[in-house]
C-alpha positions as CSV (number, residue, x, y, z in Angstrom):
1,X,96.1,-17.4,11.0
2,X,97.9,-18.3,7.8
3,X,96.9,-20.6,5.2
4,X,98.9,-23.5,6.3
5,X,98.2,-23.2,10.0
6,X,94.3,-22.8,8.9
7,X,94.6,-26.2,6.8
8,X,96.7,-28.2,9.5
9,X,94.1,-27.2,12.6
10,X,91.0,-27.7,10.5
11,X,88.6,-30.5,11.8
12,X,84.8,-30.8,11.4
13,X,82.5,-29.3,13.9
14,X,79.2,-30.7,14.4
15,X,77.7,-28.8,17.2
16,X,77.4,-24.8,16.7
17,X,76.2,-21.8,19.1
18,X,72.7,-20.9,18.6
19,X,74.2,-17.5,17.0
20,X,73.4,-16.5,13.2
21,X,75.6,-16.2,10.7
22,X,75.9,-12.2,9.5
23,X,74.7,-11.7,5.8
24,X,78.5,-9.9,5.1
25,X,80.2,-13.2,6.5
26,X,78.0,-15.1,4.2
27,X,79.0,-13.1,1.4
28,X,82.6,-13.2,2.0
29,X,82.4,-16.7,2.0
30,X,80.6,-16.8,-1.1
31,X,82.7,-14.4,-3.1
32,X,86.0,-16.9,-2.1
33,X,83.7,-20.0,-3.1
34,X,83.4,-18.1,-6.5
35,X,87.1,-18.0,-7.0
36,X,87.2,-21.6,-6.5
37,X,89.3,-23.6,-9.2
38,X,86.9,-24.4,-11.9
39,X,87.3,-26.5,-15.3
40,X,87.7,-24.2,-18.6
41,X,86.2,-21.4,-16.1
42,X,82.8,-23.2,-16.2
43,X,82.0,-22.9,-13.2
44,X,79.8,-26.3,-13.5
45,X,78.1,-26.6,-9.7
46,X,75.2,-24.7,-8.3
47,X,74.6,-23.9,-4.5
48,X,71.4,-24.1,-2.9
49,X,71.2,-22.7,0.7
50,X,68.5,-24.2,2.5
51,X,67.2,-22.0,5.6
52,X,63.5,-23.9,5.8
53,X,63.6,-25.9,8.5
54,X,60.9,-28.4,7.5
55,X,63.5,-28.8,4.8
56,X,66.2,-29.2,7.1
57,X,63.9,-31.9,9.1
58,X,63.6,-33.7,6.0
59,X,67.4,-33.8,5.4
60,X,67.9,-35.4,9.3
61,X,66.3,-38.4,8.2
62,X,67.3,-38.8,4.6
63,X,70.5,-38.2,5.4
64,X,71.4,-41.0,8.1
65,X,69.3,-39.1,11.0
66,X,71.9,-36.8,11.5
67,X,70.7,-34.0,13.6
68,X,73.1,-31.2,13.0
69,X,71.8,-30.7,9.7
70,X,68.4,-29.5,11.3
71,X,70.6,-27.2,13.8
72,X,73.3,-25.7,11.2
73,X,73.0,-21.8,10.8
74,X,74.4,-22.3,7.7
75,X,73.3,-25.6,5.4
76,X,74.6,-25.3,1.5
77,X,73.8,-28.1,-0.9
78,X,76.7,-28.4,-3.6
79,X,75.2,-29.4,-6.9
80,X,77.2,-30.9,-10.0
81,X,75.5,-28.8,-12.3
82,X,75.6,-28.9,-16.2
83,X,72.1,-28.3,-16.9
84,X,73.1,-24.5,-16.8
85,X,75.3,-24.8,-19.7
86,X,73.0,-27.0,-21.6
87,X,70.5,-24.2,-20.9
88,X,72.6,-21.3,-21.7
89,X,73.6,-23.1,-25.3
90,X,70.2,-23.5,-26.0
91,X,69.6,-19.7,-25.7
92,X,72.2,-18.9,-27.8
93,X,70.6,-20.9,-30.7
94,X,72.8,-24.2,-31.1
95,X,70.1,-25.8,-33.2
96,X,71.3,-23.3,-35.9
97,X,74.7,-23.2,-34.9
98,X,74.6,-27.3,-35.8
99,X,72.8,-26.9,-38.9
100,X,75.2,-24.5,-40.3
101,X,78.3,-26.9,-39.0
102,X,76.2,-30.3,-39.7
103,X,76.8,-31.0,-36.0
104,X,74.7,-33.7,-34.2
105,X,72.7,-32.3,-31.1
106,X,75.4,-32.9,-28.0
107,X,74.3,-34.9,-25.2
108,X,76.1,-34.8,-22.0
109,X,78.3,-37.7,-21.3
110,X,80.5,-39.2,-18.7
111,X,83.2,-36.9,-19.0
112,X,81.0,-34.0,-18.5
113,X,79.4,-35.5,-15.4
114,X,83.2,-36.1,-13.5
115,X,84.3,-32.7,-14.4
116,X,80.8,-30.9,-12.8
117,X,81.4,-33.6,-9.7
118,X,85.2,-32.2,-9.6
119,X,84.0,-28.7,-9.9
120,X,81.2,-29.0,-7.2
121,X,83.4,-30.5,-4.6
122,X,86.8,-27.6,-5.4
123,X,84.4,-25.6,-4.8
124,X,83.2,-27.0,-1.4
125,X,86.2,-27.6,-0.3
126,X,86.9,-23.2,-0.6
127,X,83.8,-22.9,0.9
128,X,85.1,-24.8,3.9
129,X,88.7,-23.1,4.2
130,X,86.9,-19.6,3.7
131,X,84.5,-20.8,6.6
132,X,87.1,-21.6,8.7
133,X,89.2,-18.3,8.0
134,X,85.8,-16.1,9.2
135,X,85.9,-18.2,12.4
136,X,83.7,-20.7,11.6
137,X,83.2,-24.1,11.5
138,X,82.0,-26.8,9.2
139,X,81.1,-30.8,8.7
140,X,80.6,-32.4,5.3
141,X,77.5,-34.7,4.9
142,X,78.5,-37.2,2.1
143,X,75.1,-38.6,2.7
144,X,73.3,-36.5,0.6
145,X,74.3,-38.7,-2.3
146,X,71.8,-41.0,-1.0
147,X,67.7,-41.3,-1.7
148,X,68.4,-39.5,-4.8
149,X,65.1,-39.8,-5.7
150,X,63.7,-37.9,-2.8
151,X,66.4,-35.4,-3.1
152,X,65.8,-35.0,-7.0
153,X,62.1,-34.1,-6.1
154,X,62.7,-31.9,-2.6
155,X,64.9,-29.7,-4.4
156,X,63.2,-29.6,-8.3
157,X,66.5,-30.7,-9.8
158,X,66.7,-31.0,-13.6
159,X,68.5,-34.0,-15.4
160,X,71.9,-32.6,-16.0
161,X,72.5,-31.8,-11.5
162,X,73.5,-34.0,-9.1
163,X,73.7,-33.7,-5.5
164,X,77.2,-34.0,-4.4
165,X,77.9,-32.8,-1.0
166,X,76.4,-30.8,1.6
167,X,78.1,-27.9,4.3
168,X,77.1,-27.9,7.7
169,X,78.5,-24.3,9.1
170,X,78.2,-22.4,11.9
171,X,80.2,-21.1,15.0
172,X,81.8,-23.9,17.1
173,X,81.2,-24.1,20.7
174,X,84.0,-24.2,23.2
175,X,83.8,-28.0,23.7
176,X,84.5,-28.3,19.5
177,X,86.9,-26.2,19.6
178,X,89.0,-27.8,22.4
179,X,88.0,-31.3,21.5
180,X,91.3,-33.2,20.3
181,X,91.9,-33.7,16.6
182,X,91.5,-36.7,15.1
183,X,95.1,-38.2,13.9
184,X,95.5,-39.3,10.0
185,X,96.5,-43.2,9.9
186,X,97.6,-43.6,6.7
187,X,101.8,-42.6,6.2
188,X,103.0,-40.2,3.4
189,X,104.6,-43.1,2.1
190,X,101.1,-44.7,1.5
191,X,99.2,-42.0,0.1
192,X,102.1,-40.3,-2.0
193,X,103.4,-42.3,-5.2
194,X,106.4,-41.3,-7.6
195,X,105.8,-42.0,-11.0
196,X,103.4,-45.1,-10.6
197,X,101.3,-46.6,-7.9
198,X,102.6,-48.8,-5.2
199,X,100.7,-51.1,-3.3
200,X,101.5,-50.9,0.8
201,X,102.7,-53.8,1.7
202,X,101.1,-56.5,4.7
203,X,104.2,-55.6,7.2
204,X,103.2,-51.6,6.3
205,X,99.3,-52.2,7.8
206,X,100.5,-54.4,10.3
207,X,102.6,-51.5,11.8
208,X,100.3,-49.3,11.2
209,X,97.4,-51.0,13.2
210,X,100.6,-51.4,16.1
211,X,101.0,-47.6,15.5
212,X,97.6,-47.1,16.2
213,X,97.0,-49.0,19.1
214,X,99.6,-47.3,20.9
215,X,98.8,-43.8,20.2
216,X,95.0,-43.9,19.9
217,X,93.7,-46.5,22.2
218,X,91.0,-47.3,19.7
219,X,87.4,-48.7,20.4
220,X,86.4,-51.3,17.6
221,X,82.9,-52.2,16.9
222,X,81.9,-55.8,19.0
223,X,84.3,-58.7,16.8
224,X,86.3,-56.3,15.0
225,X,90.1,-56.5,15.4
226,X,91.6,-53.8,14.0
227,X,90.8,-50.2,12.1
228,X,90.2,-51.7,9.0
229,X,87.9,-54.9,10.0
230,X,86.0,-52.0,12.3
231,X,85.5,-49.5,9.0
232,X,84.6,-52.9,6.8
233,X,81.4,-53.2,9.5
234,X,81.0,-49.7,10.5
235,X,81.0,-48.2,7.2
236,X,81.8,-50.7,4.0
237,X,79.3,-53.4,4.4
238,X,76.6,-50.9,6.3
239,X,73.0,-50.2,5.3
240,X,73.5,-46.6,4.6
241,X,76.9,-47.4,2.3
242,X,74.2,-50.2,0.3
243,X,71.9,-47.2,-0.2
244,X,74.5,-44.8,-1.3
245,X,75.4,-47.2,-4.0
246,X,71.7,-47.9,-5.2
247,X,71.2,-44.3,-5.2
248,X,74.6,-43.0,-6.9
249,X,73.8,-45.8,-9.6
250,X,70.2,-44.3,-10.0
251,X,72.1,-40.6,-10.5
252,X,74.4,-42.0,-12.9
253,X,71.5,-43.7,-15.5
254,X,69.1,-40.8,-14.9
255,X,71.7,-38.7,-16.1
256,X,72.8,-41.3,-19.4
257,X,69.7,-42.2,-20.3
258,X,68.0,-40.1,-23.5
């Protein structure tokens, strides 16, 4: 399958065959990951492979009771990581360099954090495509950003590292292979802007709702009349989103505090 076909046919896989992933396949996936674009060739990310079942079982609970986490043959946690650069710089006698050049000690700030987050996410998506090319399926776990304090302790995370995303990877079952792909709702015109941002009109949103109703026959949560209100109730105002917002603030505060 060529790259474009692979991207167009890829879908999240949440059920896996009880089949181990050979070490040589893992090595190929990671070799591809390490070629991911990265700011300044700095590779400001780290990956934790989790194969301890007791840790997987804890993550099932701390990541909103998603059972697939405990059953995924390969579980990879992607960290935004500026700590390694701080350690490298310190090991390179930066204190002497600062003294010689009259520089103050450098303290990582928001820009470093955001670049590291970008690096981690780009590496994760490269991993997804490499796994797909090798016949594996994957699913992102954004809920790893919840319960920061628990995950920080669980993985012994130093100061300038943040859990950004996690990937469940495995060989998809036949049911998962044959499962219908979910259609993307927002049109190209709503996503791609030229030269400046353009807000979609109310009429465009109503036309989108009509198309969703005609093509997808959606089932909404009680009291919800369209996709927007359904997602507002299911995701945006949910308890887990409240916890994610709290946890992400704790992550940012942890990075920024002196």
